[in-house]
N, C-alpha and C positions, 0 to 999 in steps of 0.2 A: 516763311514759306519754304517748302522743299524745292521749289523752282529756283530759288536764288542761286544756289551753288551751280545748278545745271546751266542756267542762263549765263552766269559769269564765266563758266568754263568754255561755253560755246562762243561767247563774244571774244574772249581772250584768244581762242584759236583763230577766229576770223581776223583779229588784229594781226596776229602772228603771220598768217599766210597772205595778208593783203586783201582778202576778199571784202572786208568791211569797207575799205576805202574805195574799192571798185564800185560797190553799190552806192556809196555816198556820192561818188562822181556822177553817176547816172541821174541822181535825184537832186543835184545841185548843192550838196553839202561840201564844205571844205574838208581837207584831210583830217582824220581823227588826230587831235592834238597829242594824245598819249603816245603816239608813235614817235613824236619829236621831242619828248620830254625827258630823254636820258640826261643824267647829270653831265655837265661840262666841267671837266677837271682842269681846264685852262692851260693845257700843255705840261701839267705836273709830271715830274719824273717819278716813276714807281719802281722801287727796287724789288726785284723778284729773286728769291732764293731757289736755285735748282741744283741738282746733284750731278747732272750730265753723265749719269751712269745707271739710268733706270728706263730702258726702252720699254714701250714706245713713247713714254712721256717726255723724256729728255735724254739725249745721248750725243756723242761726238761721231760725226760721219767718218767712217774708216778711211775713205778715199780723200776727202777734202779737209778733215779736221774741224769742219764747221759744226757748231752746236745746232741741233735740230730736234724735232719731236712734237708731239701733241701739245705739250705745254706752250711751246713757242708759238705755234699756229693760233691757238685759242687766245692766249694773252695778247698777242699782236692784234687780233681782231677785236678783243674787248677794248683795247686802248684806242683803236681806230674809231670806235663808236663813242668812247668817253672823252676823247681828246686828251690822252695822256701818252707818256713816252716810257716804255718799259726798259729798265736797265737790269739785265740778267747777271746775277753774280753766282759763280759756282762755289758751292760749299758742301760739306759732308752732311749726310742725313742725320747722324747723331748730333743732337743739339739744335737742329733746324727749327723745331717748334718753339723751343725756349728762346731762340734768337729772334723769332718773329714776335713772341710775347714781350720781349724786352725792347722792341723797337729797332733792332739792328737791321731788319728787313721789313718792307711794307707788306709783302705777299710771299707765299711759298707755293710752288707747284708740287711735283713729285708724287702725284697719285695718293694723296693723304686720306686715309680712312677717317670718316667722321665718327667720333666717339664722345660720350658724355664727359669722360675724364679730360680729354683734350679741349673740349669746349669750355672748360672751366678757366683756361688760360689764354685761348685764342678764339677769335670769331671765325666761323666757317661760312663759306658761300653756300648756296643751295647745292644739293648733290648733283653731279653731272654724269655719274655712271654708277650702276649697280655692279658689284663684283662678287666673284666666287673664289674662295681659296682652294687651291689644289696642291697635290704632291707632284713635283717634277722629279722624274726618275731617269735612269739611263735607258737608252734604246734597248728594247728586248728584255727589260726587267721581268723575270718570272718568279722571283722569290715571294712576291706579294702582288696582288692585282686590285685590292681595295684598301681603303683607309683602315678598316678594321683589321685586315691582315697585317698591315704595317704596325699598328698599335700592339697587336698580340705578339709580335716577334720581338727581337732585341736589336732592331735596326736603329741607326743613328740619323738624325735629321739636322740639316743646316738651315739657319735662318739669319736674316739681317737683324742686328740688335735694335732695340727700341721701336719695333714695329708691332702691329697687331698680329702679324704672322708669328712673331716670337711668343706672344701671349697664347696664341692657339697651340703652338708646340708644347708649351708648359702644361696646358690643359690635357693635351693628348698623351704625352709620353713622360713628362717630368724633366727636370733639369739635367739629370744624369745622362739622358740620351740626346742632348742638344749640343750642337757646336754653333757658336755665334760668330757672325762676320760683320765687318763694318759696312759692306755693300753687297748687293745681291750678285754682282758679277763674280766676286770672290767665292761665294757659296756655290755658284754654278760651276766654276772651275774645279772646286773641291769635289763636286759630284762627278764631273767628267773624269777626274784622276782617280776616283774610287776611294777617296778619303772619307766620304759620307755616303749614305744610302739613298737619301732623298732630300729635296728642298721644299719647304712650304712657301708658296708664293701666290699672289693674286693672279687670276687667270689671264687678265689683260697683259700685265707685265710678263707673265710666264710665256705667253705666246710670242712676245718680243724676243725673249732669250732663246726660245726654241727656234725662232726664225734665224737667229744668228748661229745656232749650233744644232741644226736639224739632223746632222749625222751622228749626234751624240746623246741628245736628251729629248724627252717627250713629256707630256702631261697626262697623268691618270685621269680617266673620264669620271671616276668616282669623286664627287665634290666633298670638301670638308665643311664649308659653310657657304651660305648664299643670301645673307640678309644684311650686307653692309653696303654703304655708299661712299664715294670719293668726293672730296670738295677742295677748293682752294682755302688756305688760311691767310 
């Protein structure tokens, strides 16, 4: 029946917002058991790989030195619901996926784009955010205003190695116009110092870096791509 998916979606939304249990209470039903059937991990320690250099997902607070970010808030909440204890371990992005695949870490955050190639070696959670890749440029950049303008010129782009942004750069301009960096922070600093002309970055993380350097960099409105999702591995 065509109604199956529609009813399932509506019931799921009622479970999620609590309205199903509100109606159940009126008519004498007990709480819907499904809301209480999350796995209980029994206090298990979950090792979580983070870079602490990828705002807003994970970063070190400049004033306190404390590790903070979206990854920390969400994984803390996940473990509160699943009865587990997250142990965050700082590591470099390069090699992170392989390290999870090899069992060195249980989980990795870091705003990882879900791809078929990566899914051959690690499991992904469901996607938690759709992303758009953009060009980050210097404030007031007027040599190019669109991605096509950038590609048509002889401009140099910076990207973090082993990311989908790096693959996008290869497709756009080829290896000769790419400078690779071990982390996005270094790429952004190279842009600010004028060593490169732009950085390819996911817009969520890009907004985080713009927030930290709003007097120096901005994101072009013209998107590069908009069909990717992020997930935990």
